[in-house]
N, C-alpha and C positions, 0 to 999 in steps of 0.2 A: 681618818687619822688614827689624825688621828689621830689624831693619837694615837701594845700589847701585852695550874701550874706545877708535883714532884716527879720528875723523871730524870733518867740519866741518859747520856748520849754516848755512843761508841766513839773510840778513837781519840780519847782526850789525854793520853799519856804521850809525852813527846819522846822523840828519839827512837821509837820503835814502831812496828806495825802492829795494830791491835786487831784481833780477829774474834769479835764476839759473834755469837750465834744470832742470825736473823732469819727472817722468813725464807730468804733465798739461800741461806747457807752461811758460811763464815764470811762476814763482811770485813774487808781490810780498809781501814780508814787511817790516814796518816796526817801528821801535821805538815803545814806548809813550810818549806825551807826558808822562806823569805824573812821570817822573824821568829822569835824564840818562844819557849814555853817552859813550864816547870819541869825539871829533869830529875830522873831518878838514877842513882847509881846502882851497881849490882847488889849493894847492901840494902837498897831500898830507901835511902835518903833522898830528900828532894831539895833542890836549890831554892833559895828564898826570893829570887827575882820576880816570880809571878809569871803569868802567861804572856808577857811581852819581853821577857828577857831574850838575850841572843842565845840560840841553841848551839850545842856542840856540833862540830862538823861530822859529817857522816864517815863511817869507816871505809877502808879501801874496798871492802866487799859489799858496801851498801848497808841498808838497814839491817839490824840484827834480826835474825829469824825468831819467830815465836815457836816454842817447842809444841810438837803435836800432842794432843791430849783431849780429854773430854771438854765440851763446850762449858764456858763459865759465864757468870753474870757480865753484862757490858761493863767496861771500865768506867769508874766513877771519876768525874772531873776533880782535879786537885783544887784545893782552896785558892781563891784569887786574891791578889794583893791590891792595895789601895791604888796603886798606879794604874792597873788595869781598869778598876772600877771607875776611877776619875775620868779616864779617857773614853770609856764605854758611855758614861753618863753624858760627857760633853758631845759625843757623836749622836747620841739619842736626842739631845736637846737641839743639836744642829739640824737633824732630820726633822724634828717638829717644827722648827723655825721655818723650814722650807714651805710648810703648809699654813702654819698658824698665822703668820703676818698677813698674807693675802685674805684668809678667811675672816680675821678679826676686823680688819679696817679697809685695806687698800682695794680688794676685789669689789666690795660694796660701793666704795667711792668711785672707782673706775666705771662701773655699770651706771651709777647715778649721773656721772658726767656725760654719759652717752645718751641716756633716755629720759633723765629727769625723775623727780621724786615720785610722781604719780605711777610711772611704769616700772620703776626700779625694783620693787619687791618681786613682781612677777618675772622680770627679766633675770634677776639674781637667782630666782628659783630654777629657771631654765639652766643657767650656767652651772650652778653647784649641783643640781639634780642629775644632769647628764654625767658630769664629772665623777660624782660619787658612784653612780651605777658602774662606770668603767673601773673604778677603784675596787668595787666588790669582786670583779673578775680578776683584776690584775694582781691583787695581793696574794691570794692563795696560789695563782698560777705561777708567779715568780717564786713563791715559797717551794712549790713542787719542783720547779726547774733547778733551784739551788740545792735541793736535797739530792739531785741526781747529777750534779755538775762534777766532772772529773778533772777540771783544770789544775795545772801545776801551781796556780796561784791560790787554790783553795776552793771551797764550795760557796762561800758567801761573798767574798771580796769582788769577784768579777761583776756580780749583779749590783752591788752597791755603786760601783764606778759607772756602769752602763746607765743605771737609774739616775744617777746625779747628772750626767751629761744631757740625757734626753729631757729630764724634768726641767733643767735650767733653760733649755731652748724653748720649752713651753711657757715659762714665766716671761721670757723676753718677748714672745708672741703676744701674751696678754698685755704687756706694757705698751707695745706699739700698735695694738689693734685700734682700727678706726670705727669699728662697729661691733655689736654684740655677737654676731656670727663668728668673727675672728677671736673674740674673747672665749667663746665656747670651745673653739679648736685649740687655742693655747692652753686653757685650763684643763681640758681632757688630756692633752699630751702631758702636762705636768702631773696630773693624778696618776696616769698610767705608769710613768717612769719613776716618780717619787715613791710609789708603792713598792717598786723593786727594792729600793733602799730600805724602806720600813720592814718589808718581809724578811730580808736578810739580817737586818739588825736585830729583830725580834728573836731569830733563831740562834743568835749568839748566847742568849741566856741559858737555855738547856745545853748548848754546846759546851760552854766554858765554866759555868757556875754550879758548884755542888748544891744539893738539896738544903744543907744546913745554912747556907748563905743567901738563898733565893729570896727570902723575906726582906733581908736587909738591902740587898741590891735592887729588888723590885721597888722598895720604898724610896731608894735614892733615884731610881728611874722615874718614879712618879713626880719627882721634883722637876724633872726635865720639861714637862709640858708648861707649868707656870713660868719656869725660867725662860723658855722660848717665848711665851706670851708677853712677858715683860720686855724682853729684848726686842721682840718684833714690833710691839707698839711703840717702844722708845725710838727704834730706828725709823719707823714710819713717820713719826711727828718730827724727828730730827732732820729727815730728808723729804719733807712734805712740799718742797717747792715745785716738784714735778712728779708725775705719776711714774715716770721711768725710774727715778731713784727710789720712790716708795716701794716699788716692786722688786728692783734688782739688788739693792743693797742688802736686805735680809737674806735674799738667796745667796749672795756672795759670801756672806758671813757664815751662814749655816753650812754651805757647801765646803768651805775651807776646813771646818772642824771635822766633817765627815771624811774628807780626804786624809786628814791627819790620822784618823782611826784606821782607815783602809791601809795606810802605809805601815802601821805598827801591828796590826792584828795578826796573831799566830793562828791562822785559820785551819779548820779541818780539811783533810783531803780524802777523796773517795777514789778507791782503785777502779780503773776502767772495767776490770773483770766483774765487779760487783755493782755496776750501774743498773739501777731498777729498770725492769721492762716498761715499755711505753705502749699503751694501747688506748683506744677510744674509751674503754671502760675505766682505765686508770685516769685518763684525762677528766672524765665526768666526776670521778671520786675526788678530784682536786678541790671541788667546791662543796663537798658534802661529807658529813659524818653521820652514820646511822644512829638516830636518837634512841632506838630500841636497844642497840648494842652498847651505846655509850650515853646513858641517860644523864649522868652527872655533867658530862661535857655539854649536853644539850641545855641543861638548866643554867650552866655558867654562860653559855652563849645567850640565852634569853635574858639573863640579868644584865649582861653588858649592853646588849641591844637596847633595852629599855632606858638604861641610864644614859647611854650616848644619844638616844633620841632626845631626851630632855636637854642635854648639853647642846645638841645640834640646833634646837629651837632658839636657845639663848645666843649662841655665838653667830648664828647666821643672821638674826634679826635684831640684835641689840643696837646696831647703828640706827635703824629705822625706828626702834623703840625710843631711843634718846631724842630723835628728831621730832616724832609725833606725840608720844605720851609725856615725855619730860619737857619738851619745848626747847631743846638745845638748838644752837645754830650749827650749820654745817662745819664752820671754822672751829667750833668748840668740841665737836665730837671726838676727833682723834686724841685729844688731851684727856677727855673724860673717860674714854675707853682705856687709856693708859692708866689713869688713876684707879679705875675699877680693876684692871688686871694686876696692878701692884698690890692692891688691897687683898684680892683673892689669893694671889700667889704667896704673900707673907703667911696667911692662914694655912694654905695648902702645904707649904714646905714644912712648917712645924708639925702639922698633923701627919704628914706622910712619913717623916723620919722617925717619929715616936711610935707610930702605928706598925710600921714594918718591923721594927725591933721587937715590939711587944708580941707580934704575931709569931715571930721565930721563937722567942722564949716560952710562950705558952703552948705552941704547937697548934694554935687555932687560927682559922681563917674566916669561917662563915660569920661569926658574930660581929667581926669588925666590918665586913663587906655589907652586912645587913644594916647595921647602925648607920654606916656611911651613906648608903642610898636614901635612907629616911631623912637624914640631915640635909642632904642635897635637895630633896623634894621640898622640904620646908623653906630652904633658901630661895627657891624659885617662887613660892607663894609670896615671900616678902618682897621680892622684885616685882611681882605682878601687881602688888597693892601700892608700890611706891609712887609718890607724886613729885618727887624732886631728886636731884642727884644724890643727896645724903642718903635717902632711902635706898636707892640703887646701890650705893657703896656698902651699906649694911648688908644687903642681900648677897653681894658679891663676897663679903668676908665670911658669912655663914656658909656660902656655897664652897668657898675655898677649904673650909674645914671638912665638909662632907666629901668633896671630890678628892682631896688629899688622902683621906682615910681609904677611900675606895680604890684609887689607883695604886696605893702602896701595897695592898693585899690582894686585890683581884688578880693581878698578873701571876702572883705566887699561887693562888687558888687554881687558876687555869692550867698552869704547868702541872699541878698536882693531879689533875683529872685528864691529862692528855690521853687519848685512846691508843696511840701508837708511838712508842719511843723511837722507832726507826725512822719515822716521818714527821719529826717535831715541827720543822719549817712549814710543811704542808698543813698540819693541824692548826698551828698558830696562824697560818694564812686564813683558815676557815674561821677561827675566832675573830680575826680581824675584819671579817665581813660584818660582824656585829658592830665594828667601829666605823665602817665606811657606809654601810647601807642606810643608816639613819640620816646621814647627810644628803642622801638622795631623796628619802621619803619625807623628811621634815619640810624641805622647801616645796614639795608637792602638796602636802597637807595644810601647811600654814595659810596659804591664800584662801582656802575654803573656810578655815576657822576664822580668819580676819573678816571675810565677807559676811559670814553668819552672825558675827559678833559686832558688826558695824565698825570694823577697823580697830577693835580693842586688843592692844598688845598685852593687857592685863589678863584677858581671857586666854590668849595664846600661851602665856607663861604659866597660867594655872594648869592648863592641859600638860605642859611640860613637867610641872611638879608631879602631877599624877603618874606620869610615865616613870619618874624616878622611884616613886613608892612601889610601883609594880615591879621594878628591878629588884627592890629589897625582898619582896615576897618570893621572887623566883629563886633566891638563894636557899630557901628552906628545904626543898626536897633533896639537895645534894648529900650524898652519903659517903663518898670516898674521902672527903676532907672534913676535918672537925670544925 
């Protein structure tokens, strides 16, 4: 997931063909004609409508040619307006909702209804583990594919639509599955295709948003996960009379918002003549960035991996934690998770909005990310020691502060240290492996921890807290960002 920093992307001035120098020569990247973008007159002025305004029609002779001359720096994205930011944030929240509602509640309850509480943790580990492994491959793969897409509808929008259709079919399969095997098939399908949506949406940030606004926009996007968590848990408890509605209603709501963004996005376009070459070596590079050549990116990857590992332990097993350690009934669990999600989200929203703006104003990223990871680790220690629902809620509130700070600034930091500005979606896909792989590894590790600790979820979440602290330590060696 998932839940995904200063680079500039070519081709972000509308109405013209932009030819920045790339590794393969002069790359011609255009705006999609289906919706507008900020426009510049011959005097250099720009319209105030933002990246989703209606563009002027093309001249009779087609796009204006770019005068020949020496290569220049890639075009910097124009400042985005609040209309674009709002719709982008809603789409990001909608994409998160597609994943988060099943992961927080309904997937665990579905598995529990099929195999019972004794076998449920192991069966859930199988479902989420395989799905997350496929997500590790799917996210950077679809990022690479979108980076080389020459469709007249743009580079990102086709993959958002394909992913939305395929992923929704997977959720329907989960809802109707009569056994765990079909749950695995459905969830894997959802993970593969929904990651096409996530990879394409993540690439919109470097595509459309200038460096000076990335901290602010990143902070707003950080609010999307808690917003989706609250919406998801609310929808699940509101439609909990059947597993079909618990799974399909959040998917319908999230998908509708993503569709609205697809319809309005003024997407980048890549000229077919400049389509990157495809080879087995290039394909292998989709899932890898050399840590020796890009050490800052590698450390950012490690930090996110460890923090998301901590988050994966909590989100995957909080249902069974409430049932076993807190002693809740199965009927009370959806409401208790909803309360915990609301508590966490209120703290997360406040922390994310304030921290993102502070990061932009001070020009610093590392200190905020470091403190955030430490706070999140402490929150997990509180949850590990809780003996009742109140203690769980206190830990969730502290966790919201830490997770909000982290997500507000970490995305901006990752964009600051991207290795290759011409392959932003691919590299963001690699960093998203750090957000997907823990959801595969945590369910595989957790049963062993539970077995060795006599079934103690307190020990499990203590290990999770230690992972978050390690994520804080991994920030220290980064040099390219302050």
